[in-house]
Backbone as CSV, one residue per row, in Angstrom:
resi,resn,N_x,N_y,N_z,CA_x,CA_y,CA_z,C_x,C_y,C_z
1,MET,0.842,-1.273,0.115,0.033,-0.058,-0.033,1.043,1.294,-0.396
2,THR,0.792,2.281,-1.013,1.751,3.554,-0.689,1.065,4.513,0.096
3,GLN,2.017,5.569,0.498,1.958,6.190,1.589,0.167,7.089,1.343
4,GLY,0.074,7.361,0.171,-1.186,8.035,0.082,-2.440,7.251,0.287
5,SER,-2.458,6.070,-0.209,-3.751,5.257,0.192,-3.934,4.979,1.427
6,ASP,-2.715,4.870,2.056,-2.764,4.601,3.576,-3.211,5.576,4.284
7,THR,-3.098,6.725,4.125,-3.269,7.872,4.429,-4.874,8.254,4.407
8,LEU,-5.173,7.850,3.156,-6.499,8.084,2.694,-7.634,6.781,3.463
9,SER,-7.083,5.719,3.841,-7.466,4.622,4.913,-7.947,5.082,6.288
10,ARG,-7.160,5.977,6.832,-7.421,6.270,8.384,-8.575,6.962,8.325
11,GLU,-9.073,6.998,9.473,-10.174,7.316,10.000,-9.824,8.801,10.618
12,TYR,-10.179,9.949,10.175,-9.609,11.416,10.905,-10.995,11.643,11.773
13,VAL,-10.799,11.803,12.954,-12.172,11.602,13.860,-11.657,13.249,14.280
14,SER,-12.909,13.949,14.306,-12.838,15.393,14.746,-12.485,15.600,16.374
15,PRO,-11.666,16.329,16.800,-11.525,16.529,18.081,-12.688,17.085,19.036
16,GLU,-13.509,17.777,18.174,-14.667,18.274,18.721,-15.454,17.141,19.446
17,HIS,-15.632,15.939,18.512,-16.448,14.892,19.229,-15.922,14.333,20.735
18,TYR,-14.496,14.783,21.067,-14.212,14.481,22.213,-14.387,15.757,23.375
19,ALA,-14.588,16.581,22.772,-15.084,18.130,23.317,-16.377,18.096,23.679
20,GLU,-17.014,17.887,23.056,-18.366,17.013,23.313,-18.593,16.304,24.436
21,PHE,-17.817,15.185,24.391,-18.030,14.070,25.516,-17.912,14.457,26.670
22,LEU,-16.411,15.486,26.837,-16.288,16.026,28.090,-17.043,17.029,28.741
23,GLU,-17.557,18.057,27.832,-18.845,18.894,28.356,-19.989,17.831,28.869
24,ARG,-20.371,16.766,28.161,-21.497,15.886,28.656,-21.256,15.249,30.267
25,LEU,-19.525,15.209,30.166,-19.429,14.813,31.559,-19.156,15.986,32.636
26,GLY,-19.567,17.225,32.359,-19.334,18.646,33.103,-18.095,19.089,33.040
27,HIS,-16.973,18.892,32.333,-15.866,19.413,32.271,-15.885,20.632,31.583
28,ARG,-15.021,21.391,31.764,-15.036,22.751,31.030,-14.081,22.780,29.902
29,VAL,-14.669,23.031,28.665,-13.572,22.920,27.458,-13.356,24.162,26.830
30,ARG,-12.422,24.636,26.410,-12.209,25.896,25.586,-11.195,25.852,24.459
31,ARG,-11.689,26.177,23.448,-10.671,26.153,22.209,-9.988,27.234,22.324
32,VAL,-8.516,27.276,22.293,-7.660,28.520,21.704,-6.898,27.945,21.044
33,ASN,-6.373,29.001,19.728,-5.520,28.721,18.658,-5.431,27.238,18.190
34,ASP,-6.469,26.919,17.761,-6.604,25.546,17.252,-6.459,24.226,17.917
35,LEU,-6.658,24.356,19.542,-6.491,23.244,20.568,-7.446,23.745,21.431
36,TYR,-7.787,22.544,21.935,-8.893,22.290,22.832,-8.024,22.113,24.174
37,TRP,-8.775,22.537,25.321,-8.213,22.770,26.651,-9.164,22.606,27.746
38,PHE,-9.373,21.445,28.673,-10.153,21.117,29.597,-9.626,20.801,30.769
39,ASN,-10.424,20.966,31.997,-10.237,21.022,33.392,-10.445,19.529,33.695
40,THR,-8.878,18.891,33.899,-8.771,17.436,34.390,-9.251,17.551,35.704
41,GLN,-9.368,18.405,36.250,-9.625,18.391,37.839,-10.010,19.906,37.918
42,ARG,-10.476,20.393,39.205,-10.636,21.638,39.858,-9.342,22.448,39.392
43,GLY,-9.489,23.371,38.626,-8.397,24.473,38.620,-7.014,24.190,37.779
44,VAL,-7.208,22.682,37.061,-5.887,22.098,36.223,-6.372,21.848,34.911
45,TYR,-5.855,22.645,33.937,-6.158,22.467,32.405,-4.999,21.515,31.551
46,THR,-5.541,21.093,30.661,-4.614,20.187,29.790,-5.054,20.175,28.320
47,ALA,-4.209,20.012,27.593,-4.709,20.198,25.895,-4.930,18.764,25.280
48,PHE,-5.532,18.805,24.410,-5.846,17.703,23.332,-6.360,18.409,21.881
49,PRO,-5.874,17.594,20.870,-5.535,16.342,20.994,-4.147,16.206,21.644
50,PHE,-3.765,14.977,22.302,-2.986,14.611,23.296,-1.632,14.377,22.189
51,HIS,-1.509,13.878,21.049,-0.514,13.595,20.667,0.232,14.778,20.114
52,ARG,-0.439,15.925,20.119,0.409,17.349,19.477,1.383,17.761,20.993
53,SER,2.672,18.134,19.887,3.586,19.014,21.224,3.144,20.422,20.633
54,ILE,2.836,21.300,22.060,2.865,22.481,21.984,3.883,23.488,22.357
55,SER,4.263,24.598,21.382,5.320,25.274,22.097,4.726,26.461,23.110
56,CYS,5.445,26.722,23.702,4.970,27.531,25.078,4.825,28.858,24.684
57,SER,5.370,29.057,23.285,5.020,30.626,22.546,3.789,30.953,21.932
58,GLN,3.114,29.531,21.923,1.893,29.320,21.506,0.722,29.358,22.291
59,VAL,1.207,29.044,23.829,0.291,29.175,24.756,-0.056,30.247,24.987
60,SER,-1.660,30.690,25.222,-2.178,31.947,25.649,-2.919,31.659,27.201
61,ARG,-2.122,31.615,28.103,-2.230,31.114,29.439,-3.331,31.865,30.046
62,ALA,-3.333,33.067,29.897,-4.647,33.881,30.390,-6.027,33.550,29.781
63,GLU,-5.941,33.293,28.353,-7.378,33.130,27.773,-7.739,31.739,28.182
64,ILE,-6.871,30.791,28.410,-7.023,29.208,28.767,-7.605,29.382,30.017
65,LEU,-6.914,29.560,31.055,-7.206,29.599,32.365,-8.250,30.376,32.876
66,GLN,-8.620,31.615,32.483,-9.301,32.716,32.530,-9.438,32.883,34.181
67,ARG,-10.952,33.027,34.845,-10.892,32.780,36.292,-10.681,31.739,36.988
68,ASP,-11.228,30.862,36.309,-11.287,29.146,37.338,-10.143,28.390,37.145
69,GLY,-9.268,28.642,36.429,-7.728,27.861,36.149,-6.718,28.297,37.052
70,VAL,-6.026,27.358,37.485,-4.706,27.721,38.705,-3.719,27.193,37.596
71,LEU,-3.291,26.323,36.693,-2.316,25.706,36.216,-2.953,24.808,34.921
72,LEU,-1.488,24.979,34.206,-1.687,24.345,32.905,-0.649,23.149,32.819
73,ARG,-0.756,22.240,32.318,0.155,20.906,32.184,-0.008,20.347,30.521
74,TYR,1.212,20.452,29.658,0.804,19.983,28.271,2.000,19.504,27.981
75,GLY,2.163,18.674,26.710,3.259,18.238,26.014,3.879,19.320,25.136
76,CYS,4.858,19.570,25.342,5.905,20.654,24.308,7.042,20.264,23.794
77,PRO,7.497,20.743,22.658,8.891,20.291,22.269,9.969,20.100,23.118
78,GLN,10.839,19.268,23.066,12.325,18.939,23.622,13.053,20.484,23.913
79,GLY,13.412,20.762,25.030,13.874,22.026,25.566,13.289,22.734,25.980
80,GLU,11.486,22.749,26.154,10.899,23.757,26.749,10.022,23.324,27.798
81,GLY,10.543,22.107,28.168,9.778,21.869,29.854,10.668,20.843,30.159
82,VAL,10.222,19.874,30.710,11.138,18.552,31.733,11.147,17.271,30.684
83,ALA,12.232,16.697,30.482,12.324,15.722,29.804,11.185,14.602,30.296
84,SER,10.520,14.004,28.968,9.534,13.224,29.406,9.240,12.516,28.422
85,PHE,8.060,11.478,28.576,7.774,10.962,27.060,6.102,10.583,27.123
86,ARG,5.592,10.117,26.088,4.503,9.584,25.791,4.477,8.280,25.386
87,MET,3.687,7.139,25.765,3.881,5.826,25.338,2.908,5.665,23.961
88,LEU,3.530,5.024,23.057,2.953,4.967,21.639,3.147,3.573,20.923
89,CYS,2.253,3.169,20.354,2.579,1.953,19.318,2.129,2.141,18.103
90,ALA,3.155,2.182,16.755,2.404,2.503,15.886,3.095,1.465,14.631
91,ASP,3.192,0.260,15.137,3.550,-0.798,14.519,2.405,-1.581,13.608
92,PRO,2.348,-1.524,12.063,1.066,-1.903,11.326,1.191,-3.244,11.431
93,ASP,2.423,-3.822,11.828,2.531,-5.430,11.966,2.467,-6.200,13.190
94,TYR,1.803,-5.388,14.287,2.032,-5.635,15.373,1.601,-7.092,15.801
95,ASP,2.534,-7.885,16.427,2.211,-9.153,16.720,3.234,-9.337,17.910
96,PHE,3.250,-10.917,17.996,4.193,-11.396,19.285,5.644,-10.813,19.323
97,PRO,6.032,-11.020,18.124,7.410,-10.019,18.171,7.766,-8.754,18.700
98,ALA,6.574,-7.728,18.851,6.735,-6.593,19.646,6.813,-6.909,20.933
99,LEU,6.319,-8.076,21.753,6.328,-8.028,23.084,7.827,-8.472,23.801
100,ARG,7.969,-8.309,25.053,8.995,-8.337,25.730,8.618,-10.009,26.066
101,SER,9.822,-10.686,26.126,9.809,-12.213,26.117,9.035,-12.675,27.535
102,ARG,8.919,-12.138,28.568,8.155,-12.706,29.605,6.606,-12.310,29.449
103,THR,6.362,-11.161,28.553,5.445,-10.441,28.311,4.568,-11.508,27.208
104,ARG,5.196,-12.165,26.385,4.534,-13.112,25.425,3.872,-14.308,26.060
105,THR,4.593,-14.711,27.015,4.122,-15.732,27.940,2.852,-15.276,28.753
106,GLN,2.554,-14.180,29.302,1.498,-13.942,29.895,0.415,-13.628,28.603
107,VAL,0.877,-12.743,27.674,-0.308,-12.789,26.774,-0.822,-14.030,26.126
108,ARG,0.137,-15.004,25.769,-0.327,-16.445,25.565,-1.258,-17.188,26.419
109,ARG,-1.090,-16.951,27.991,-1.871,-17.493,28.848,-3.316,-16.846,28.805
110,GLY,-2.941,-15.521,28.363,-4.208,-14.622,28.776,-5.301,-15.136,27.741
111,LEU,-4.710,-15.021,26.511,-5.624,-15.500,25.287,-6.012,-17.110,25.445
112,GLU,-5.502,-17.703,26.133,-5.841,-19.176,26.139,-7.041,-19.167,27.459
113,SER,-6.937,-18.262,28.317,-8.131,-18.144,29.495,-9.292,-17.144,29.114
114,CYS,-8.860,-16.183,28.270,-9.863,-15.253,28.053,-10.466,-14.964,26.663
115,GLN,-11.413,-14.699,26.345,-12.252,-14.316,25.371,-12.206,-12.930,25.194
116,VAL,-11.437,-12.419,24.024,-11.495,-10.950,23.935,-12.489,-10.357,22.724
117,GLU,-13.376,-9.046,22.975,-14.136,-8.805,21.777,-14.402,-7.301,22.093
118,GLN,-14.977,-6.608,20.786,-15.340,-5.398,21.215,-16.880,-5.174,21.919
119,ILE,-17.049,-4.633,22.395,-18.335,-4.847,23.520,-19.064,-3.461,23.350
120,ASP,-20.334,-3.583,23.932,-20.964,-2.088,23.873,-20.795,-1.414,25.418
121,PHE,-21.260,-0.482,25.313,-21.167,0.392,26.505,-22.213,0.306,27.403
122,ASP,-23.182,-0.493,26.926,-24.607,-0.889,27.719,-23.957,-1.954,28.572
123,LEU,-23.157,-2.982,28.143,-22.542,-4.015,28.928,-21.850,-3.495,30.333
124,LEU,-20.950,-2.439,30.053,-20.154,-1.831,31.236,-21.008,-1.350,32.374
125,GLN,-22.513,-0.928,31.703,-23.545,-0.252,32.717,-23.759,-1.428,33.738
126,ARG,-23.699,-2.375,33.223,-24.136,-3.840,33.667,-22.903,-4.413,34.743
127,ALA,-22.070,-4.480,34.267,-20.529,-5.409,34.532,-19.266,-4.671,34.983
128,GLY,-19.308,-3.253,34.626,-18.114,-2.670,34.550,-17.590,-2.067,35.669
129,LEU,-18.724,-1.521,36.689,-18.704,-0.722,37.918,-17.778,-1.438,38.749
130,GLN,-17.800,-2.662,39.256,-17.089,-3.237,40.112,-15.443,-3.637,39.638
131,LEU,-15.273,-3.507,38.452,-13.836,-3.500,38.045,-13.174,-2.139,38.162
132,ASN,-13.902,-1.066,38.127,-13.727,0.213,38.175,-13.014,0.354,40.242
133,VAL,-13.958,-0.337,41.004,-13.762,-0.343,42.174,-12.515,-1.231,42.477
134,ASP,-12.559,-2.198,42.144,-11.334,-3.264,42.296,-9.906,-2.564,41.870
135,THR,-9.817,-1.825,40.693,-8.668,-1.220,40.176,-8.088,-0.207,41.420
136,LEU,-9.092,0.571,41.792,-8.974,2.046,42.644,-8.254,1.188,43.799
137,ILE,-8.814,0.144,44.294,-8.092,-0.471,45.615,-6.788,-1.020,45.388
138,ARG,-6.659,-1.878,44.426,-5.011,-2.245,44.159,-4.356,-1.179,44.083
139,GLN,-5.071,0.054,43.324,-3.739,1.216,43.337,-3.796,1.780,44.470
140,GLY,-4.115,1.397,45.643,-4.139,2.068,46.917,-4.847,3.584,46.934
141,ARG,-5.651,3.690,46.069,-6.628,4.796,46.043,-7.981,4.676,46.906
142,SER,-8.371,5.820,47.126,-9.735,5.579,47.679,-11.167,5.629,46.536
143,VAL,-11.964,5.010,47.040,-13.015,4.728,46.333,-14.316,6.013,46.695
144,PRO,-14.440,6.642,45.555,-15.537,8.015,46.005,-16.834,7.717,46.264
145,SER,-17.285,8.260,46.982,-18.916,7.926,47.478,-19.589,8.088,46.136
146,ASP,-19.107,8.865,45.104,-20.319,9.032,43.806,-19.883,8.173,42.487
147,LEU,-18.978,7.104,42.974,-18.415,6.048,41.761,-19.359,5.951,40.784
148,GLU,-20.603,5.201,41.285,-21.792,4.538,40.351,-22.169,5.732,39.688
149,ARG,-22.538,7.063,40.494,-23.052,7.831,39.623,-22.130,8.542,38.472
150,TYR,-20.993,8.448,38.734,-20.066,9.155,37.771,-19.717,8.297,36.486
151,TRP,-19.769,6.747,37.028,-19.195,5.953,35.719,-20.259,5.739,34.868
152,ARG,-21.602,5.663,35.467,-22.737,5.496,34.481,-22.589,6.506,33.775
153,ARG,-22.690,7.715,33.841,-22.681,8.816,33.046,-21.376,8.502,32.202
154,PHE,-20.538,8.670,32.497,-18.998,8.300,31.719,-19.560,7.471,30.470
155,TYR,-20.346,5.732,31.004,-20.615,5.334,29.693,-21.448,5.439,28.692
156,GLU,-22.292,6.477,29.038,-23.423,7.006,28.413,-23.106,7.955,27.618
157,ALA,-22.091,8.958,28.219,-21.640,9.877,27.117,-21.013,9.612,26.074
158,ALA,-19.921,8.422,26.600,-19.095,7.526,25.825,-19.821,7.147,24.570
159,GLN,-20.927,6.521,24.685,-21.816,5.891,23.780,-22.161,6.704,22.601
160,GLN,-22.134,7.996,22.804,-22.599,8.810,22.044,-21.684,9.541,21.259
161,THR,-20.261,9.257,21.767,-19.282,9.968,21.103,-18.739,9.214,19.804
162,PRO,-18.716,9.636,18.753,-18.061,8.988,17.564,-16.426,8.957,17.931
163,GLY,-15.865,7.958,17.656,-14.442,7.469,17.863,-14.619,6.562,19.171
164,ALA,-15.351,6.804,19.964,-15.357,6.146,21.128,-15.430,4.438,21.037
165,GLU,-14.707,3.828,21.546,-15.107,2.143,21.538,-14.679,1.678,22.682
166,ALA,-15.388,0.383,23.104,-15.032,-0.201,24.478,-14.535,-1.875,24.041
167,TRP,-13.626,-2.449,24.773,-13.324,-3.863,24.486,-13.305,-4.338,25.557
168,GLY,-13.624,-5.961,25.643,-13.681,-6.597,27.214,-12.910,-7.970,26.997
169,ALA,-12.375,-8.200,27.809,-11.945,-9.882,28.146,-12.771,-10.670,29.253
170,PHE,-13.258,-11.388,28.776,-13.988,-12.378,29.570,-13.435,-13.851,29.872
171,VAL,-13.791,-14.146,31.168,-13.330,-15.374,31.745,-14.251,-16.126,32.301
172,ASP,-14.746,-17.198,31.438,-15.907,-18.250,31.720,-17.225,-17.322,31.584
173,GLY,-17.354,-16.351,30.803,-18.345,-15.685,30.321,-18.498,-14.295,31.091
174,ASN,-17.443,-14.175,32.385,-17.392,-12.759,33.178,-16.816,-12.011,32.957
175,LEU,-16.846,-10.632,32.564,-16.053,-9.630,32.176,-14.969,-9.769,33.381
176,ALA,-13.755,-9.767,32.822,-12.613,-9.756,33.646,-11.746,-8.635,33.483
177,ALA,-11.771,-7.725,32.386,-11.403,-6.563,32.030,-11.668,-5.703,31.010
178,TYR,-11.617,-4.720,31.001,-12.186,-3.800,29.661,-11.231,-2.603,29.575
179,LEU,-11.376,-1.968,28.396,-10.468,-0.842,28.136,-11.550,0.090,27.343
180,ILE,-11.466,1.332,27.284,-12.366,2.362,26.439,-11.060,3.493,25.615
181,SER,-11.268,3.504,24.409,-10.398,4.118,23.586,-11.028,5.287,23.134
182,PHE,-10.743,6.447,22.775,-11.218,7.525,22.148,-10.296,7.995,20.807
183,ALA,-10.786,7.839,19.718,-10.127,8.143,18.462,-10.077,9.806,18.616
184,ILE,-9.181,10.564,18.328,-9.000,12.031,17.947,-7.846,11.995,17.033
185,GLU,-8.777,12.587,15.857,-7.912,12.745,14.495,-7.499,11.227,13.881
186,ASP,-5.839,10.692,13.892,-5.886,9.700,13.366,-5.194,8.681,14.597
187,VAL,-5.256,9.211,16.054,-4.484,8.333,16.806,-5.846,7.605,17.743
188,ALA,-5.437,6.529,18.290,-6.374,5.984,19.292,-5.477,6.066,20.476
189,ASN,-6.650,7.065,21.449,-6.121,6.987,22.872,-6.763,5.846,23.811
190,MET,-5.541,5.221,24.432,-6.357,4.501,25.448,-6.432,5.206,26.598
191,THR,-7.768,5.577,27.033,-7.906,6.156,28.404,-8.224,5.466,29.464
192,ILE,-8.817,4.454,29.359,-9.440,3.575,30.858,-8.997,1.946,30.426
193,VAL,-8.277,1.491,31.413,-8.146,-0.075,31.574,-8.466,-0.319,32.750
194,ARG,-9.421,-1.035,32.749,-9.936,-1.493,34.424,-9.744,-3.187,34.557
195,SER,-9.790,-3.527,35.493,-9.850,-5.157,35.521,-10.609,-5.651,37.013
196,ALA,-10.805,-7.041,37.069,-11.338,-7.564,38.145,-10.178,-8.096,38.758
197,THR,-9.972,-8.067,40.116,-8.989,-8.717,40.983,-8.875,-10.268,40.825
198,ALA,-10.224,-10.781,41.222,-10.569,-12.328,40.733,-9.825,-12.860,39.825
199,HIS,-9.771,-12.183,38.668,-9.309,-12.846,37.496,-7.865,-12.487,37.007
200,LEU,-7.260,-11.771,37.717,-5.724,-11.233,37.391,-5.018,-12.180,36.856
201,GLY,-5.051,-13.657,37.606,-4.278,-14.732,37.214,-4.419,-15.418,35.957
202,CYS,-5.718,-14.718,35.264,-5.828,-15.340,33.915,-5.082,-14.091,32.890
203,TYR,-4.497,-13.344,33.501,-4.006,-12.167,32.693,-4.918,-11.430,31.354
204,PRO,-6.021,-11.162,32.164,-7.029,-10.398,31.061,-6.451,-9.211,30.267
205,ASN,-5.736,-8.328,31.438,-5.173,-7.015,30.707,-4.212,-7.216,29.556
206,ASN,-3.105,-8.289,29.731,-2.515,-8.635,28.748,-2.986,-9.018,27.111
207,ALA,-4.237,-9.919,27.601,-5.057,-10.411,26.351,-5.589,-9.317,25.741
208,LEU,-6.418,-8.594,26.675,-6.979,-7.552,25.979,-6.304,-6.116,25.199
209,VAL,-5.419,-5.847,25.833,-4.446,-4.682,25.148,-3.947,-5.567,24.061
210,PHE,-3.381,-6.459,24.052,-2.872,-7.238,22.821,-3.781,-7.350,21.576
211,ARG,-4.750,-7.893,21.816,-6.037,-7.953,20.744,-6.392,-6.237,20.392
212,PHE,-6.697,-5.791,21.259,-6.983,-4.500,20.855,-5.892,-3.679,19.866
213,LEU,-4.724,-3.919,20.184,-3.719,-3.187,19.426,-3.623,-3.735,17.902
214,GLN,-3.732,-5.297,18.177,-3.579,-5.985,16.748,-4.594,-5.358,15.837
215,GLU,-5.886,-5.405,16.405,-7.198,-4.754,15.778,-6.870,-3.665,15.058
216,ARG,-6.768,-2.488,15.865,-6.639,-0.869,15.751,-5.498,-0.959,14.376
217,LEU,-4.068,-1.402,15.193,-2.848,-1.105,14.093,-3.101,-1.750,12.664
218,ARG,-3.836,-3.066,12.819,-3.659,-3.617,11.123,-4.677,-3.054,10.592
219,SER,-5.666,-2.540,11.276,-6.714,-2.098,10.107,-6.371,-0.878,9.354
220,GLY,-5.346,-0.245,9.523,-5.010,0.802,8.744,-5.699,2.395,9.265
221,LYS,-6.864,1.973,9.874,-7.692,3.497,10.473,-7.067,4.391,11.309
222,VAL,-5.872,4.162,11.859,-5.223,4.956,12.762,-4.071,4.950,13.030
223,ARG,-3.070,5.945,12.912,-1.549,6.083,12.837,-1.028,5.347,13.873
224,CYS,-1.476,5.609,14.988,-0.833,4.788,16.133,-2.040,4.604,17.106
225,VAL,-1.443,3.950,18.381,-2.156,4.056,19.489,-1.370,4.609,20.679
226,SER,-2.018,5.369,21.573,-1.493,6.225,22.627,-1.998,5.608,23.724
227,TYR,-1.140,5.652,24.614,-1.292,5.019,26.079,-0.906,6.069,27.171
228,GLY,-0.771,7.381,26.437,-0.764,8.448,27.818,0.548,8.963,27.725
229,TYR,0.642,9.997,28.703,2.090,10.549,29.124,2.637,9.957,30.245
230,GLN,3.840,10.219,30.647,4.366,9.829,31.673,3.477,10.405,32.851
231,SER,3.314,9.951,34.140,2.463,10.314,35.031,3.403,11.319,35.696
232,VAL,2.908,12.489,36.325,3.549,13.359,36.913,3.751,12.908,38.535
233,GLN,3.130,11.699,38.806,3.341,11.494,40.084,4.272,10.118,40.353
234,SER,5.468,10.203,41.321,6.413,8.873,41.064,5.532,7.723,41.586
235,GLY,6.424,6.633,41.318,5.646,5.448,41.996,4.985,4.575,40.838
236,THR,4.830,4.902,39.307,4.435,4.367,38.511,5.232,3.374,37.460
237,ASP,6.148,3.238,37.882,7.208,2.301,36.914,6.696,0.951,36.832
238,SER,5.703,0.325,37.739,5.408,-0.729,37.215,4.259,-0.923,36.097
239,LEU,3.398,0.320,35.969,2.570,0.594,35.024,3.316,0.529,33.788
240,ASP,4.305,1.711,33.654,5.246,1.949,32.561,5.918,0.686,32.134
241,GLN,6.319,-0.201,32.706,6.706,-1.647,32.472,5.951,-2.082,31.579
242,PHE,4.595,-2.311,32.424,3.426,-3.046,31.650,3.414,-2.578,30.100
243,LYS,3.240,-1.200,30.054,2.975,-0.707,28.634,4.305,-1.193,27.781
244,SER,5.491,-0.832,28.498,6.745,-1.245,27.401,6.705,-2.633,27.151
245,GLY,6.543,-3.620,27.908,6.287,-5.204,27.632,5.005,-5.360,26.285
246,MET,4.306,-4.426,26.445,3.217,-4.822,25.467,3.752,-4.288,24.329
247,GLY,4.822,-3.633,24.080,5.209,-3.161,22.921,5.143,-1.583,22.751
248,PHE,4.687,-0.884,23.586,4.714,0.410,23.421,5.934,1.131,23.870
249,ILE,6.217,2.284,22.846,7.642,3.009,22.906,7.597,4.277,23.400
250,ARG,8.569,4.659,24.267,8.586,5.898,24.959,9.117,7.178,23.809
251,ASP,7.896,7.679,23.499,8.207,8.853,22.380,8.693,10.185,23.301
252,ALA,9.893,10.524,23.096,10.245,11.590,23.885,9.588,12.610,23.478
253,VAL,9.469,13.464,24.347,8.650,14.808,24.265,8.874,15.560,25.655
254,ASP,8.724,16.966,25.733,8.905,17.601,27.269,7.389,17.384,27.676
255,GLN,7.170,17.818,28.824,6.054,18.294,29.452,6.479,19.533,30.431
256,ARG,5.261,20.587,30.401,5.415,21.827,30.967,4.763,22.525,31.662
257,ILE,4.745,22.783,32.729,3.521,23.524,33.899,3.637,25.092,33.735
258,GLU,2.442,25.306,33.660,2.375,26.970,33.797,1.266,27.438,34.774
259,ILE,1.750,28.280,35.417,0.949,28.864,36.667,0.021,30.164,36.252
260,ALA,-1.042,30.156,36.536,-1.856,31.652,36.399,-1.390,32.739,37.062
261,ALA,-1.198,33.786,36.213,-0.557,35.228,36.982,-1.024,35.484,38.082
262,TRP,-2.218,35.228,38.459,-2.571,35.595,39.849,-2.166,34.683,41.037
263,ALA,-2.094,33.556,40.711,-1.378,32.545,41.394,-0.037,32.346,41.798
264,ARG,0.533,32.832,41.116,2.292,32.800,41.115,2.858,33.304,42.453
265,PRO,2.226,34.523,43.079,2.940,34.805,44.316,2.626,33.758,45.317
266,PHE,1.606,33.007,45.208,1.284,31.840,46.451,1.808,30.533,45.623
267,LEU,1.806,30.295,44.601,2.089,29.214,43.936,3.639,29.186,43.173
268,ASN,4.844,29.106,43.393,6.114,29.168,42.833,6.931,28.063,43.113
269,ARG,8.122,28.464,42.501,9.206,27.326,43.024,9.487,27.359,44.524
270,LEU,9.225,28.111,45.190,9.457,28.219,46.654,8.437,27.569,47.252
271,THR,7.325,28.066,47.061,6.221,27.818,47.871,5.389,26.325,47.649
272,LEU,5.703,25.623,46.333,4.925,24.445,46.039,5.245,23.416,46.899
273,PRO,6.570,23.206,47.185,6.797,22.188,48.377,6.047,22.251,49.265
274,ALA,6.191,23.450,50.183,5.328,23.688,51.420,3.720,23.381,51.195
275,VAL,3.402,23.775,50.279,2.073,23.411,49.864,1.333,21.955,49.678
276,ALA,2.769,21.120,49.178,2.401,19.880,48.968,2.496,19.087,50.338
277,ARG,3.352,19.757,51.196,3.180,18.907,52.629,2.166,19.166,53.595
278,LEU,1.534,20.384,53.367,0.281,20.726,54.046,-0.856,19.917,53.378
279,LEU,-1.148,19.487,52.023,-1.938,18.579,51.567,-1.795,17.181,52.298
280,GLY,-0.386,16.744,52.142,0.104,15.771,53.061,-0.754,15.361,54.727
281,LEU,-0.571,16.592,55.303,-0.868,16.762,56.686,-2.506,16.369,56.674
282,ALA,-3.376,16.905,55.309,-4.586,16.886,55.307,-5.136,15.483,55.204
283,GLY,-4.182,14.611,54.754,-4.473,13.178,54.525,-5.315,13.098,53.263
284,ASN,-4.421,13.722,52.129,-4.972,13.237,50.586,-3.561,13.061,50.020
285,PRO,-3.340,11.553,50.113,-1.750,11.175,49.409,-1.852,11.260,48.034
286,GLU,-3.119,11.232,47.453,-2.903,10.956,45.868,-2.442,12.826,45.443
287,GLN,-3.590,13.186,45.690,-3.179,14.928,45.580,-1.851,15.269,45.883
288,THR,-1.442,14.806,47.052,0.266,15.096,47.401,1.099,14.813,46.541
289,ALA,0.745,13.527,46.083,2.019,13.185,45.309,1.880,13.942,43.820
290,LYS,0.794,14.167,43.286,0.779,15.170,42.013,1.074,16.364,42.233
291,LEU,0.862,16.874,43.527,1.383,18.369,43.663,3.024,18.361,43.684
292,ARG,3.379,17.093,44.661,4.912,17.057,44.516,5.421,17.088,43.296
293,GLY,5.001,16.236,42.605,5.444,16.034,41.135,5.325,17.134,40.378
294,ILE,4.285,17.963,40.258,4.158,19.085,39.801,5.405,20.394,40.420
295,ALA,5.689,20.276,41.599,6.632,21.185,41.945,7.823,21.077,41.565
296,ASP,8.376,19.700,41.782,9.504,19.196,40.866,9.746,19.625,39.659
297,TRP,8.699,19.473,38.862,8.716,19.873,37.364,8.889,21.007,37.329
298,TYR,8.306,21.901,37.814,8.105,23.406,37.673,9.383,23.734,38.111
299,ARG,10.093,23.375,39.101,11.417,23.959,39.271,12.448,23.614,38.467
300,GLN,12.589,22.571,37.759,13.255,22.078,36.742,13.117,22.708,35.540
301,GLN,11.969,22.949,35.072,11.630,23.490,33.513,12.138,24.671,33.321
302,PRO,12.926,24.984,32.055,13.481,26.417,31.934,12.597,27.494,32.205
303,THR,12.525,28.484,32.286,11.921,29.564,31.997,11.526,30.107,30.813
304,PRO,10.864,31.081,30.414,10.619,31.647,29.123,11.992,32.256,28.649
305,ALA,12.490,33.168,29.680,13.800,33.959,28.992,14.742,32.871,28.702
306,GLU,14.834,31.742,29.502,15.783,30.676,29.199,15.661,30.017,27.582
307,ILE,14.230,29.754,27.587,13.880,29.258,26.263,14.498,30.192,25.295
308,LEU,13.757,31.414,25.464,13.989,32.577,24.480,15.605,32.704,23.993
309,ALA,16.339,32.854,25.009,17.860,32.826,25.069,18.635,31.510,24.149
310,ARG,18.310,30.427,24.455,18.693,29.114,23.870,18.213,29.592,22.095
311,ARG,17.031,30.105,21.778,16.503,30.014,20.552,17.480,31.073,19.722
312,GLU,17.923,32.364,20.632,18.366,33.292,19.931,20.093,32.767,19.491
313,LYS,20.638,31.722,20.450,21.626,31.036,20.646,21.723,30.171,19.268
314,ALA,20.530,29.616,19.167,20.773,28.434,18.317,20.727,29.288,16.603
315,ALA,20.044,30.451,16.894,19.949,31.157,15.316,21.053,31.997,14.927
316,ALA,21.859,32.381,15.980,23.331,32.969,15.674,24.053,32.356,14.762
């Protein structure tokens, strides 16, 4: 197949569909300079399509954050932020040779024990909720009181979204794992992977991700599959190892943190570590870990003046 015909075979899904999905969930979404920005949590905004790298010179911080935003986090060209990566798989011939040797055994065992197929979001309404609870508990995270209400709304909103799809792995007819992917432009973004603790010995996650990658990458409808950016939190090495074992590569990219002008007197390189410690005393370990990561990255990244000086030196 020629490059031209390959391009034509792909399905370019408008980012607007994902924006509408987020709005149905109650997120605030803003379109600024041909990019969409949404609040991942209160006061924190990030950009999509996720596979684009954004130069800090193109970021209109005040226009994006407005009155409710405190900080931005986004992927940027190397040299403009903190060295990082996003996990991508783009092999159109994806198969067992792409896996690490140990992972191959796990995938084979998973495929022997599990039936993997694309599923309807209605099935997740019936069988997916407990898998969310199991995953949170394994990760040492708290189970929110509104979990059922949130996820039922999530599944309903995803079902209405072009480019959204769900896949499931079944053990003896029971849902053992599921994933949700959103196609944005020509990239399939794996945003949700959940599994039942009782069936982990059957390796449903391995079987599920393997079959999904095979189907999506061989179809020619997407350029690649993305499994997200490096987490700002420490302690996620095991998850990154799982992704690498499944054939994802670390695509080098920087990540950058921007803080609203009104907040910089209170949140800056000197005060962020102290704020993180206060959150730790308040008993919110997950938020503490995120803020510590943000503080570390913010201290390490170059200032706008340093970036400009580098550009001028390179151009001289």
